[in-house]
N, CA, C, O and the ligand as a Tripos MOL2 file, in Angstrom:
@<TRIPOS>MOLECULE
protein
  301   299    76     0     0
PROTEIN
NO_CHARGES

@<TRIPOS>ATOM
      1 N          14.1840    6.8330   -7.3010 N.3       1 MET1
      2 CA         13.5210    7.5840   -6.2420 C.3       1 MET1
      3 C          12.9740    8.8790   -6.8270 C.2       1 MET1
      4 O          13.7220    9.6650   -7.4080 O.2       1 MET1
      5 N          11.6890    9.1000   -6.6770 N.am      2 ILE2
      6 CA         11.0640   10.3240   -7.1640 C.3       2 ILE2
      7 C          10.5190   11.0810   -5.9620 C.2       2 ILE2
      8 O           9.8630   10.4930   -5.1020 O.2       2 ILE2
      9 N          10.7860   12.3780   -5.8960 N.am      3 ASP3
     10 CA         10.3580   13.1620   -4.7530 C.3       3 ASP3
     11 C          10.0880   14.6020   -5.1800 C.2       3 ASP3
     12 O          10.9980   15.2990   -5.6290 O.2       3 ASP3
     13 N           8.8570   15.0410   -5.0430 N.am      4 GLY4
     14 CA          8.5470   16.4270   -5.3670 C.3       4 GLY4
     15 C           8.3260   16.6870   -6.8400 C.2       4 GLY4
     16 O           8.2890   17.8360   -7.2820 O.2       4 GLY4
     17 N           8.1770   15.6060   -7.6020 N.am      5 LEU5
     18 CA          7.9440   15.7500   -9.0290 C.3       5 LEU5
     19 C           6.4360   15.7320   -9.2840 C.2       5 LEU5
     20 O           5.7000   14.9570   -8.6740 O.2       5 LEU5
     21 N           5.9990   16.5880  -10.1810 N.am      6 ALA6
     22 CA          4.5940   16.6270  -10.5390 C.3       6 ALA6
     23 C           4.4600   16.4750  -12.0330 C.2       6 ALA6
     24 O           5.4300   16.6140  -12.7770 O.2       6 ALA6
     25 N           3.2450   16.1870  -12.4660 N.am      7 GLY7
     26 CA          2.9870   16.1010  -13.8940 C.3       7 GLY7
     27 C           2.0580   17.2230  -14.3080 C.2       7 GLY7
     28 O           1.1200   17.5590  -13.5840 O.2       7 GLY7
     29 N           2.3090   17.7920  -15.4500 N.am      8 VAL8
     30 CA          1.3780   18.7690  -16.0130 C.3       8 VAL8
     31 C           1.0820   18.3450  -17.4510 C.2       8 VAL8
     32 O           1.9180   17.7310  -18.1150 O.2       8 VAL8
     33 N          -0.1020   18.6760  -17.9120 N.am      9 LYS9
     34 CA         -0.4600   18.3440  -19.2890 C.3       9 LYS9
     35 C          -0.0650   19.4950  -20.1890 C.2       9 LYS9
     36 O          -0.4070   20.6480  -19.9260 O.2       9 LYS9
     37 N           0.6530   19.1820  -21.2460 N.am     10 ASN10
     38 CA          0.9820   20.2430  -22.2010 C.3      10 ASN10
     39 C          -0.1660   20.4150  -23.1930 C.2      10 ASN10
     40 O          -1.1720   19.7100  -23.1140 O.2      10 ASN10
     41 N          -0.0160   21.3360  -24.1090 N.am     11 SER11
     42 CA         -1.1210   21.6610  -25.0180 C.3      11 SER11
     43 C          -1.5220   20.4760  -25.8870 C.2      11 SER11
     44 O          -2.6420   20.4230  -26.3940 O.2      11 SER11
     45 N          -0.6100   19.5340  -26.0570 N.am     12 ALA12
     46 CA         -0.9130   18.3510  -26.8570 C.3      12 ALA12
     47 C          -1.5760   17.2570  -26.0200 C.2      12 ALA12
     48 O          -1.9100   16.1930  -26.5400 O.2      12 ALA12
     49 N          -1.7680   17.5200  -24.7150 N.am     13 GLY13
     50 CA         -2.4010   16.5410  -23.8510 C.3      13 GLY13
     51 C          -1.4500   15.4890  -23.3140 C.2      13 GLY13
     52 O          -1.8790   14.4940  -22.7300 O.2      13 GLY13
     53 N          -0.1720   15.7070  -23.5100 N.am     14 THR14
     54 CA          0.8400   14.7750  -23.0270 C.3      14 THR14
     55 C           1.2930   15.2070  -21.6340 C.2      14 THR14
     56 O           1.4100   16.3970  -21.3420 O.2      14 THR14
     57 N           1.5450   14.2110  -20.7790 N.am     15 ILE15
     58 CA          2.0600   14.5070  -19.4490 C.3      15 ILE15
     59 C           3.5380   14.8810  -19.5470 C.2      15 ILE15
     60 O           4.3450   14.1320  -20.0970 O.2      15 ILE15
     61 N           3.8720   16.0290  -19.0130 N.am     16 VAL16
     62 CA          5.2810   16.3950  -18.9060 C.3      16 VAL16
     63 C           5.5930   16.6160  -17.4350 C.2      16 VAL16
     64 O           4.7030   16.9350  -16.6470 O.2      16 VAL16
     65 N           6.8360   16.4510  -17.0720 N.am     17 PHE17
     66 CA          7.2250   16.5400  -15.6690 C.3      17 PHE17
     67 C           7.5730   17.9720  -15.2840 C.2      17 PHE17
     68 O           8.1160   18.7370  -16.0820 O.2      17 PHE17
     69 N           7.2480   18.3130  -14.0440 N.am     18 ALA18
     70 CA          7.5620   19.6490  -13.5470 C.3      18 ALA18
     71 C           7.7810   19.5740  -12.0460 C.2      18 ALA18
     72 O           7.3560   18.6230  -11.3900 O.2      18 ALA18
     73 N           8.4480   20.5850  -11.5100 N.am     19 CYS19
     74 CA          8.6270   20.7110  -10.0590 C.3      19 CYS19
     75 C           7.2570   20.9680   -9.4340 C.2      19 CYS19
     76 O           6.5170   21.8320   -9.9050 O.2      19 CYS19
     77 N           6.9140   20.2270   -8.3770 N.am     20 SER20
     78 CA          5.5940   20.3810   -7.7800 C.3      20 SER20
     79 C           5.4570   21.7260   -7.0680 C.2      20 SER20
     80 O           4.3410   22.1830   -6.8190 O.2      20 SER20
     81 N           6.5720   22.3570   -6.7410 N.am     21 LYS21
     82 CA          6.5390   23.6260   -6.0180 C.3      21 LYS21
     83 C           6.4620   24.8090   -6.9860 C.2      21 LYS21
     84 O           5.5760   25.6520   -6.8460 O.2      21 LYS21
     85 N           7.3540   24.8880   -7.9450 N.am     22 CYS22
     86 CA          7.3510   26.0470   -8.8440 C.3      22 CYS22
     87 C           6.8770   25.7410  -10.2500 C.2      22 CYS22
     88 O           6.8200   26.6340  -11.0960 O.2      22 CYS22
     89 N           6.5370   24.4870  -10.5090 N.am     23 ARG23
     90 CA          6.0250   24.0930  -11.8230 C.3      23 ARG23
     91 C           6.9730   24.4420  -12.9700 C.2      23 ARG23
     92 O           6.5530   24.7210  -14.0920 O.2      23 ARG23
     93 N           8.2460   24.4140  -12.6510 N.am     24 THR24
     94 CA          9.2640   24.6410  -13.6650 C.3      24 THR24
     95 C           9.7040   23.2830  -14.2050 C.2      24 THR24
     96 O           9.7730   22.3080  -13.4560 O.2      24 THR24
     97 N           9.9990   23.2190  -15.4880 N.am     25 TYR25
     98 CA         10.4490   21.9570  -16.0620 C.3      25 TYR25
     99 C          11.8510   21.6430  -15.5650 C.2      25 TYR25
    100 O          12.7380   22.4960  -15.6040 O.2      25 TYR25
    101 N          12.0440   20.4280  -15.1010 N.am     26 PRO26
    102 CA         13.3520   20.0680  -14.5450 C.3      26 PRO26
    103 C          14.3890   19.7570  -15.6190 C.2      26 PRO26
    104 O          14.0620   19.5030  -16.7780 O.2      26 PRO26
    105 N          15.6260   19.7870  -15.2010 N.am     27 ASP27
    106 CA         16.7690   19.4590  -16.0420 C.3      27 ASP27
    107 C          17.3230   18.1080  -15.6290 C.2      27 ASP27
    108 O          17.3120   17.7540  -14.4500 O.2      27 ASP27
    109 N          17.8070   17.3600  -16.6040 N.am     28 HIS28
    110 CA         18.5380   16.1420  -16.2710 C.3      28 HIS28
    111 C          19.9370   16.5390  -15.8300 C.2      28 HIS28
    112 O          20.5650   17.4190  -16.4180 O.2      28 HIS28
    113 N          20.4090   15.8800  -14.7920 N.am     29 ALA29
    114 CA         21.7410   16.2120  -14.2910 C.3      29 ALA29
    115 C          22.4110   14.9600  -13.7510 C.2      29 ALA29
    116 O          21.7740   13.9220  -13.5700 O.2      29 ALA29
    117 N          23.6840   15.0750  -13.5040 N.am     30 TYR30
    118 CA         24.4410   13.9940  -12.8840 C.3      30 TYR30
    119 C          24.8930   14.4620  -11.5170 C.2      30 TYR30
    120 O          25.1010   15.6540  -11.2930 O.2      30 TYR30
    121 N          25.0410   13.5270  -10.6170 N.am     31 GLY31
    122 CA         25.5300   13.9030   -9.3150 C.3      31 GLY31
    123 C          26.2700   12.7460   -8.6760 C.2      31 GLY31
    124 O          26.1850   11.6090   -9.1410 O.2      31 GLY31
    125 N          26.9830   13.0340   -7.6290 N.am     32 ALA32
    126 CA         27.7150   12.0020   -6.9110 C.3      32 ALA32
    127 C          27.5740   12.2370   -5.4130 C.2      32 ALA32
    128 O          28.4320   12.8650   -4.7930 O.2      32 ALA32
    129 N          26.4700   11.7220   -4.8260 N.am     33 PRO33
    130 CA         26.2510   11.9110   -3.3930 C.3      33 PRO33
    131 C          27.3140   11.2090   -2.5550 C.2      33 PRO33
    132 O          27.7090   11.7020   -1.4980 O.2      33 PRO33
    133 N          27.7690   10.0690   -3.0290 N.am     34 ASN34
    134 CA         28.8770    9.3810   -2.3730 C.3      34 ASN34
    135 C          30.0730    9.4470   -3.3110 C.2      34 ASN34
    136 O          29.9180    9.6290   -4.5190 O.2      34 ASN34
    137 N          31.2170    9.3030   -2.7690 N.am     35 LYS35
    138 CA         32.4590    9.4750   -3.5200 C.3      35 LYS35
    139 C          32.5190    8.6320   -4.8000 C.2      35 LYS35
    140 O          32.9530    9.1170   -5.8450 O.2      35 LYS35
    141 N          32.0860    7.3840   -4.7150 N.am     36 ASP36
    142 CA         32.2780    6.4710   -5.8460 C.3      36 ASP36
    143 C          31.0060    6.1930   -6.6200 C.2      36 ASP36
    144 O          30.9970    5.3580   -7.5250 O.2      36 ASP36
    145 N          29.9310    6.8860   -6.2700 N.am     37 GLN37
    146 CA         28.6640    6.5560   -6.8940 C.3      37 GLN37
    147 C          28.1330    7.7130   -7.7260 C.2      37 GLN37
    148 O          27.8130    8.7810   -7.2050 O.2      37 GLN37
    149 N          28.0470    7.4810   -9.0120 N.am     38 LEU38
    150 CA         27.4590    8.4730   -9.8970 C.3      38 LEU38
    151 C          25.9680    8.1850  -10.0180 C.2      38 LEU38
    152 O          25.5720    7.0480  -10.2750 O.2      38 LEU38
    153 N          25.1520    9.1950   -9.8360 N.am     39 VAL39
    154 CA         23.7180    8.9930   -9.9710 C.3      39 VAL39
    155 C          23.1550    9.9520  -11.0120 C.2      39 VAL39
    156 O          23.7390   10.9920  -11.3150 O.2      39 VAL39
    157 N          22.0120    9.5690  -11.5440 N.am     40 TYR40
    158 CA         21.3020   10.3960  -12.5130 C.3      40 TYR40
    159 C          20.1920   11.1240  -11.7820 C.2      40 TYR40
    160 O          19.4260   10.5220  -11.0300 O.2      40 TYR40
    161 N          20.1150   12.4160  -12.0080 N.am     41 MET41
    162 CA         19.1580   13.2000  -11.2430 C.3      41 MET41
    163 C          18.2830   14.0330  -12.1660 C.2      41 MET41
    164 O          18.6060   14.2800  -13.3270 O.2      41 MET41
    165 N          17.1700   14.4490  -11.6000 N.am     42 LEU42
    166 CA         16.2850   15.3970  -12.2440 C.3      42 LEU42
    167 C          16.2200   16.5770  -11.2780 C.2      42 LEU42
    168 O          15.7910   16.4220  -10.1350 O.2      42 LEU42
    169 N          16.6420   17.7460  -11.7320 N.am     43 VAL43
    170 CA         16.7810   18.8850  -10.8280 C.3      43 VAL43
    171 C          15.9440   20.0590  -11.3370 C.2      43 VAL43
    172 O          15.9580   20.3720  -12.5280 O.2      43 VAL43
    173 N          15.2170   20.7030  -10.4260 N.am     44 CYS44
    174 CA         14.4430   21.8900  -10.7940 C.3      44 CYS44
    175 C          15.4000   23.0270  -11.1410 C.2      44 CYS44
    176 O          16.3270   23.3260  -10.3880 O.2      44 CYS44
    177 N          15.1610   23.6570  -12.2970 N.am     45 GLN45
    178 CA         16.0350   24.7420  -12.7310 C.3      45 GLN45
    179 C          15.8650   25.9820  -11.8700 C.2      45 GLN45
    180 O          16.7670   26.8140  -11.7820 O.2      45 GLN45
    181 N          14.7080   26.1030  -11.2350 N.am     46 LYS46
    182 CA         14.4060   27.3260  -10.5000 C.3      46 LYS46
    183 C          14.8230   27.2510   -9.0290 C.2      46 LYS46
    184 O          15.5900   28.0900   -8.5580 O.2      46 LYS46
    185 N          14.3110   26.2320   -8.2930 N.am     47 CYS47
    186 CA         14.6070   26.1780   -6.8670 C.3      47 CYS47
    187 C          15.7650   25.2390   -6.5470 C.2      47 CYS47
    188 O          16.2270   25.1860   -5.4070 O.2      47 CYS47
    189 N          16.2380   24.4960   -7.5550 N.am     48 GLY48
    190 CA         17.3980   23.6490   -7.3420 C.3      48 GLY48
    191 C          17.1140   22.3670   -6.6020 C.2      48 GLY48
    192 O          18.0370   21.6340   -6.2470 O.2      48 GLY48
    193 N          15.8480   22.0850   -6.3650 N.am     49 ARG49
    194 CA         15.4850   20.8810   -5.6440 C.3      49 ARG49
    195 C          15.7140   19.6460   -6.5130 C.2      49 ARG49
    196 O          15.4670   19.6720   -7.7180 O.2      49 ARG49
    197 N          16.1870   18.5680   -5.8910 N.am     50 THR50
    198 CA         16.3360   17.3000   -6.5940 C.3      50 THR50
    199 C          14.9780   16.6050   -6.6200 C.2      50 THR50
    200 O          14.4210   16.2740   -5.5730 O.2      50 THR50
    201 N          14.4540   16.3900   -7.8140 N.am     51 LEU51
    202 CA         13.1090   15.8240   -7.9490 C.3      51 LEU51
    203 C          13.1480   14.3250   -8.1730 C.2      51 LEU51
    204 O          12.1390   13.6370   -8.0220 O.2      51 LEU51
    205 N          14.3060   13.8330   -8.5280 N.am     52 GLY52
    206 CA         14.4520   12.4060   -8.7310 C.3      52 GLY52
    207 C          15.9190   12.0370   -8.7260 C.2      52 GLY52
    208 O          16.7850   12.8520   -9.0460 O.2      52 GLY52
    209 N          16.1810   10.8080   -8.3620 N.am     53 GLU53
    210 CA         17.5660   10.3450   -8.2650 C.3      53 GLU53
    211 C          17.5930    8.8530   -8.5200 C.2      53 GLU53
    212 O          16.8800    8.0870   -7.8720 O.2      53 GLU53
    213 N          18.4260    8.4440   -9.4760 N.am     54 TRP54
    214 CA         18.4790    7.0230   -9.8540 C.3      54 TRP54
    215 C          19.9170    6.5830  -10.0680 C.2      54 TRP54
    216 O          20.7970    7.3910  -10.3640 O.2      54 TRP54
    217 N          20.1350    5.2720   -9.9100 N.am     55 VAL55
    218 CA         21.4900    4.7480  -10.0860 C.3      55 VAL55
    219 C          21.7900    4.4070  -11.5350 C.2      55 VAL55
    220 O          22.9520    4.2190  -11.8960 O.2      55 VAL55
    221 N          20.7520    4.3230  -12.3810 N.am     56 SER56
    222 CA         20.9880    4.0270  -13.7880 C.3      56 SER56
    223 C          19.9210    4.6980  -14.6400 C.2      56 SER56
    224 O          18.8430    5.0380  -14.1530 O.2      56 SER56
    225 N          20.2380    4.8840  -15.9270 N.am     57 THR57
    226 CA         19.2410    5.4910  -16.8200 C.3      57 THR57
    227 C          18.0550    4.5520  -17.0150 C.2      57 THR57
    228 O          16.9200    4.9970  -17.1840 O.2      57 THR57
    229 N          18.3340    3.2300  -16.9890 N.am     58 GLU58
    230 CA         17.2460    2.2630  -17.1410 C.3      58 GLU58
    231 C          16.2280    2.4210  -16.0140 C.2      58 GLU58
    232 O          15.0190    2.4380  -16.2410 O.2      58 GLU58
    233 N          16.7500    2.5360  -14.7970 N.am     59 GLN59
    234 CA         15.8680    2.6960  -13.6520 C.3      59 GLN59
    235 C          15.1140    4.0220  -13.7220 C.2      59 GLN59
    236 O          13.9400    4.1110  -13.3620 O.2      59 GLN59
    237 N          15.8200    5.0490  -14.1950 N.am     60 ARG60
    238 CA         15.1900    6.3640  -14.3250 C.3      60 ARG60
    239 C          14.0250    6.3080  -15.3190 C.2      60 ARG60
    240 O          12.9260    6.7790  -15.0260 O.2      60 ARG60
    241 N          14.2780    5.7300  -16.4910 N.am     61 GLU61
    242 CA         13.2260    5.6630  -17.5190 C.3      61 GLU61
    243 C          12.0320    4.8480  -17.0280 C.2      61 GLU61
    244 O          10.8800    5.2090  -17.2670 O.2      61 GLU61
    245 N          12.3210    3.7490  -16.3420 N.am     62 LYS62
    246 CA         11.2530    2.8850  -15.8480 C.3      62 LYS62
    247 C          10.3910    3.6140  -14.8160 C.2      62 LYS62
    248 O           9.1630    3.5820  -14.8890 O.2      62 LYS62
    249 N          11.0420    4.2660  -13.8610 N.am     63 GLU63
    250 CA         10.2930    4.9560  -12.8170 C.3      63 GLU63
    251 C           9.5070    6.1310  -13.3650 C.2      63 GLU63
    252 O           8.3720    6.3680  -12.9510 O.2      63 GLU63
    253 N          10.0980    6.8680  -14.2920 N.am     64 LEU64
    254 CA          9.4050    8.0190  -14.8680 C.3      64 LEU64
    255 C           8.2060    7.5700  -15.6940 C.2      64 LEU64
    256 O           7.1720    8.2370  -15.7240 O.2      64 LEU64
    257 N           8.3590    6.4200  -16.3690 N.am     65 ARG65
    258 CA          7.2570    5.8990  -17.1700 C.3      65 ARG65
    259 C           6.0910    5.5160  -16.2670 C.2      65 ARG65
    260 O           4.9360    5.8180  -16.5660 O.2      65 ARG65
    261 N           6.4030    4.8480  -15.1610 N.am     66 GLU66
    262 CA          5.3560    4.4420  -14.2310 C.3      66 GLU66
    263 C           4.7320    5.6490  -13.5440 C.2      66 GLU66
    264 O           3.5270    5.6900  -13.2950 O.2      66 GLU66
    265 N           5.5780    6.6290  -13.2440 N.am     67 PHE67
    266 CA          5.0880    7.8560  -12.5980 C.3      67 PHE67
    267 C           4.1010    8.5700  -13.5200 C.2      67 PHE67
    268 O           3.0610    9.0480  -13.0660 O.2      67 PHE67
    269 N           4.4230    8.6440  -14.8060 N.am     68 ALA68
    270 CA          3.5640    9.3390  -15.7720 C.3      68 ALA68
    271 C           2.1950    8.6830  -15.8710 C.2      68 ALA68
    272 O           1.2000    9.3500  -16.1540 O.2      68 ALA68
    273 N           2.1450    7.3580  -15.6360 N.am     69 LYS69
    274 CA          0.8820    6.6350  -15.7290 C.3      69 LYS69
    275 C          -0.0340    6.9370  -14.5450 C.2      69 LYS69
    276 O          -1.2540    6.9930  -14.6960 O.2      69 LYS69
    277 N           0.5610    7.1320  -13.3680 N.am     70 ARG70
    278 CA         -0.2920    7.2340  -12.1810 C.3      70 ARG70
    279 C          -0.4420    8.6600  -11.6710 C.2      70 ARG70
    280 O          -1.2770    8.9090  -10.8020 O.2      70 ARG70
    281 N           0.3420    9.6010  -12.1850 N.am     71 VAL71
    282 CA          0.3070   10.9540  -11.6400 C.3      71 VAL71
    283 C          -1.0030   11.6610  -11.9960 C.2      71 VAL71
    284 O          -1.5300   11.4890  -13.0950 O.2      71 VAL71
    285 N          -1.5140   12.4460  -11.0700 N.am     72 GLU72
    286 CA         -2.6600   13.2890  -11.3570 C.3      72 GLU72
    287 C          -2.1180   14.6260  -11.8560 C.2      72 GLU72
    288 O          -1.4960   15.3530  -11.0830 O.2      72 GLU72
    289 N          -2.3340   14.9670  -13.1100 N.am     73 PRO73
    290 CA         -1.7390   16.1960  -13.6150 C.3      73 PRO73
    291 C          -2.2680   17.4440  -12.9150 C.2      73 PRO73
    292 O          -3.4590   17.5380  -12.6170 O.2      73 PRO73
    293 N          -1.3950   18.3840  -12.6600 N.am     74 LEU74
    294 CA         -1.7800   19.6790  -12.1080 C.3      74 LEU74
    295 C          -2.5060   20.4560  -13.1970 C.2      74 LEU74
    296 O          -2.2230   20.3060  -14.3860 O.2      74 LEU74
    297 N          -3.4360   21.2800  -12.7710 N.am     75 THR75
    298 CA         -4.1550   22.0570  -13.7900 C.3      75 THR75
    299 C          -3.8210   23.5340  -13.6690 C.2      75 THR75
    300 O          -4.3290   24.3480  -14.4400 O.2      75 THR75
    301 ZN         11.2550   24.0710   -8.1210 Zn       76 ZN76
@<TRIPOS>BOND
     1     1     2 1
     2     2     3 1
     3     3     4 2
     4     3     5 am
     5     5     6 1
     6     6     7 1
     7     7     8 2
     8     7     9 am
     9     9    10 1
    10    10    11 1
    11    11    12 2
    12    11    13 am
    13    13    14 1
    14    14    15 1
    15    15    16 2
    16    15    17 am
    17    17    18 1
    18    18    19 1
    19    19    20 2
    20    19    21 am
    21    21    22 1
    22    22    23 1
    23    23    24 2
    24    23    25 am
    25    25    26 1
    26    26    27 1
    27    27    28 2
    28    27    29 am
    29    29    30 1
    30    30    31 1
    31    31    32 2
    32    31    33 am
    33    33    34 1
    34    34    35 1
    35    35    36 2
    36    35    37 am
    37    37    38 1
    38    38    39 1
    39    39    40 2
    40    39    41 am
    41    41    42 1
    42    42    43 1
    43    43    44 2
    44    43    45 am
    45    45    46 1
    46    46    47 1
    47    47    48 2
    48    47    49 am
    49    49    50 1
    50    50    51 1
    51    51    52 2
    52    51    53 am
    53    53    54 1
    54    54    55 1
    55    55    56 2
    56    55    57 am
    57    57    58 1
    58    58    59 1
    59    59    60 2
    60    59    61 am
    61    61    62 1
    62    62    63 1
    63    63    64 2
    64    63    65 am
    65    65    66 1
    66    66    67 1
    67    67    68 2
    68    67    69 am
    69    69    70 1
    70    70    71 1
    71    71    72 2
    72    71    73 am
    73    73    74 1
    74    74    75 1
    75    75    76 2
    76    75    77 am
    77    77    78 1
    78    78    79 1
    79    79    80 2
    80    79    81 am
    81    81    82 1
    82    82    83 1
    83    83    84 2
    84    83    85 am
    85    85    86 1
    86    86    87 1
    87    87    88 2
    88    87    89 am
    89    89    90 1
    90    90    91 1
    91    91    92 2
    92    91    93 am
    93    93    94 1
    94    94    95 1
    95    95    96 2
    96    95    97 am
    97    97    98 1
    98    98    99 1
    99    99   100 2
   100    99   101 am
   101   101   102 1
   102   102   103 1
   103   103   104 2
   104   103   105 am
   105   105   106 1
   106   106   107 1
   107   107   108 2
   108   107   109 am
   109   109   110 1
   110   110   111 1
   111   111   112 2
   112   111   113 am
   113   113   114 1
   114   114   115 1
   115   115   116 2
   116   115   117 am
   117   117   118 1
   118   118   119 1
   119   119   120 2
   120   119   121 am
   121   121   122 1
   122   122   123 1
   123   123   124 2
   124   123   125 am
   125   125   126 1
   126   126   127 1
   127   127   128 2
   128   127   129 am
   129   129   130 1
   130   130   131 1
   131   131   132 2
   132   131   133 am
   133   133   134 1
   134   134   135 1
   135   135   136 2
   136   135   137 am
   137   137   138 1
   138   138   139 1
   139   139   140 2
   140   139   141 am
   141   141   142 1
   142   142   143 1
   143   143   144 2
   144   143   145 am
   145   145   146 1
   146   146   147 1
   147   147   148 2
   148   147   149 am
   149   149   150 1
   150   150   151 1
   151   151   152 2
   152   151   153 am
   153   153   154 1
   154   154   155 1
   155   155   156 2
   156   155   157 am
   157   157   158 1
   158   158   159 1
   159   159   160 2
   160   159   161 am
   161   161   162 1
   162   162   163 1
   163   163   164 2
   164   163   165 am
   165   165   166 1
   166   166   167 1
   167   167   168 2
   168   167   169 am
   169   169   170 1
   170   170   171 1
   171   171   172 2
   172   171   173 am
   173   173   174 1
   174   174   175 1
   175   175   176 2
   176   175   177 am
   177   177   178 1
   178   178   179 1
   179   179   180 2
   180   179   181 am
   181   181   182 1
   182   182   183 1
   183   183   184 2
   184   183   185 am
   185   185   186 1
   186   186   187 1
   187   187   188 2
   188   187   189 am
   189   189   190 1
   190   190   191 1
   191   191   192 2
   192   191   193 am
   193   193   194 1
   194   194   195 1
   195   195   196 2
   196   195   197 am
   197   197   198 1
   198   198   199 1
   199   199   200 2
   200   199   201 am
   201   201   202 1
   202   202   203 1
   203   203   204 2
   204   203   205 am
   205   205   206 1
   206   206   207 1
   207   207   208 2
   208   207   209 am
   209   209   210 1
   210   210   211 1
   211   211   212 2
   212   211   213 am
   213   213   214 1
   214   214   215 1
   215   215   216 2
   216   215   217 am
   217   217   218 1
   218   218   219 1
   219   219   220 2
   220   219   221 am
   221   221   222 1
   222   222   223 1
   223   223   224 2
   224   223   225 am
   225   225   226 1
   226   226   227 1
   227   227   228 2
   228   227   229 am
   229   229   230 1
   230   230   231 1
   231   231   232 2
   232   231   233 am
   233   233   234 1
   234   234   235 1
   235   235   236 2
   236   235   237 am
   237   237   238 1
   238   238   239 1
   239   239   240 2
   240   239   241 am
   241   241   242 1
   242   242   243 1
   243   243   244 2
   244   243   245 am
   245   245   246 1
   246   246   247 1
   247   247   248 2
   248   247   249 am
   249   249   250 1
   250   250   251 1
   251   251   252 2
   252   251   253 am
   253   253   254 1
   254   254   255 1
   255   255   256 2
   256   255   257 am
   257   257   258 1
   258   258   259 1
   259   259   260 2
   260   259   261 am
   261   261   262 1
   262   262   263 1
   263   263   264 2
   264   263   265 am
   265   265   266 1
   266   266   267 1
   267   267   268 2
   268   267   269 am
   269   269   270 1
   270   270   271 1
   271   271   272 2
   272   271   273 am
   273   273   274 1
   274   274   275 1
   275   275   276 2
   276   275   277 am
   277   277   278 1
   278   278   279 1
   279   279   280 2
   280   279   281 am
   281   281   282 1
   282   282   283 1
   283   283   284 2
   284   283   285 am
   285   285   286 1
   286   286   287 1
   287   287   288 2
   288   287   289 am
   289   289   290 1
   290   290   291 1
   291   291   292 2
   292   291   293 am
   293   293   294 1
   294   294   295 1
   295   295   296 2
   296   295   297 am
   297   297   298 1
   298   298   299 1
   299   299   300 2
@<TRIPOS>SUBSTRUCTURE
     1 MET1         2 RESIDUE 1 A MET
     2 ILE2         6 RESIDUE 1 A ILE
     3 ASP3        10 RESIDUE 1 A ASP
     4 GLY4        14 RESIDUE 1 A GLY
     5 LEU5        18 RESIDUE 1 A LEU
     6 ALA6        22 RESIDUE 1 A ALA
     7 GLY7        26 RESIDUE 1 A GLY
     8 VAL8        30 RESIDUE 1 A VAL
     9 LYS9        34 RESIDUE 1 A LYS
    10 ASN10       38 RESIDUE 1 A ASN
    11 SER11       42 RESIDUE 1 A SER
    12 ALA12       46 RESIDUE 1 A ALA
    13 GLY13       50 RESIDUE 1 A GLY
    14 THR14       54 RESIDUE 1 A THR
    15 ILE15       58 RESIDUE 1 A ILE
    16 VAL16       62 RESIDUE 1 A VAL
    17 PHE17       66 RESIDUE 1 A PHE
    18 ALA18       70 RESIDUE 1 A ALA
    19 CYS19       74 RESIDUE 1 A CYS
    20 SER20       78 RESIDUE 1 A SER
    21 LYS21       82 RESIDUE 1 A LYS
    22 CYS22       86 RESIDUE 1 A CYS
    23 ARG23       90 RESIDUE 1 A ARG
    24 THR24       94 RESIDUE 1 A THR
    25 TYR25       98 RESIDUE 1 A TYR
    26 PRO26      102 RESIDUE 1 A PRO
    27 ASP27      106 RESIDUE 1 A ASP
    28 HIS28      110 RESIDUE 1 A HIS
    29 ALA29      114 RESIDUE 1 A ALA
    30 TYR30      118 RESIDUE 1 A TYR
    31 GLY31      122 RESIDUE 1 A GLY
    32 ALA32      126 RESIDUE 1 A ALA
    33 PRO33      130 RESIDUE 1 A PRO
    34 ASN34      134 RESIDUE 1 A ASN
    35 LYS35      138 RESIDUE 1 A LYS
    36 ASP36      142 RESIDUE 1 A ASP
    37 GLN37      146 RESIDUE 1 A GLN
    38 LEU38      150 RESIDUE 1 A LEU
    39 VAL39      154 RESIDUE 1 A VAL
    40 TYR40      158 RESIDUE 1 A TYR
    41 MET41      162 RESIDUE 1 A MET
    42 LEU42      166 RESIDUE 1 A LEU
    43 VAL43      170 RESIDUE 1 A VAL
    44 CYS44      174 RESIDUE 1 A CYS
    45 GLN45      178 RESIDUE 1 A GLN
    46 LYS46      182 RESIDUE 1 A LYS
    47 CYS47      186 RESIDUE 1 A CYS
    48 GLY48      190 RESIDUE 1 A GLY
    49 ARG49      194 RESIDUE 1 A ARG
    50 THR50      198 RESIDUE 1 A THR
    51 LEU51      202 RESIDUE 1 A LEU
    52 GLY52      206 RESIDUE 1 A GLY
    53 GLU53      210 RESIDUE 1 A GLU
    54 TRP54      214 RESIDUE 1 A TRP
    55 VAL55      218 RESIDUE 1 A VAL
    56 SER56      222 RESIDUE 1 A SER
    57 THR57      226 RESIDUE 1 A THR
    58 GLU58      230 RESIDUE 1 A GLU
    59 GLN59      234 RESIDUE 1 A GLN
    60 ARG60      238 RESIDUE 1 A ARG
    61 GLU61      242 RESIDUE 1 A GLU
    62 LYS62      246 RESIDUE 1 A LYS
    63 GLU63      250 RESIDUE 1 A GLU
    64 LEU64      254 RESIDUE 1 A LEU
    65 ARG65      258 RESIDUE 1 A ARG
    66 GLU66      262 RESIDUE 1 A GLU
    67 PHE67      266 RESIDUE 1 A PHE
    68 ALA68      270 RESIDUE 1 A ALA
    69 LYS69      274 RESIDUE 1 A LYS
    70 ARG70      278 RESIDUE 1 A ARG
    71 VAL71      282 RESIDUE 1 A VAL
    72 GLU72      286 RESIDUE 1 A GLU
    73 PRO73      290 RESIDUE 1 A PRO
    74 LEU74      294 RESIDUE 1 A LEU
    75 THR75      298 RESIDUE 1 A THR
    76 ZN76       301 GROUP 0 **** ****
């Protein structure tokens, strides 16, 4: 699940992920929304918003890869 994540182009022309609100680069984090479920998250370092949440790293990598292909980079 991706929510509030944006893409920006770095100086090398590569898409990197950022918070769509503050354009801060997110941190990878772990969380447990339910007692027995560990999830992988992408969290904005500045506003603390959860930008993505996945049940496995495989799912995270797959979704982020697809997101990078279709995102319109912020300028
Ligand atoms: Zn933010």
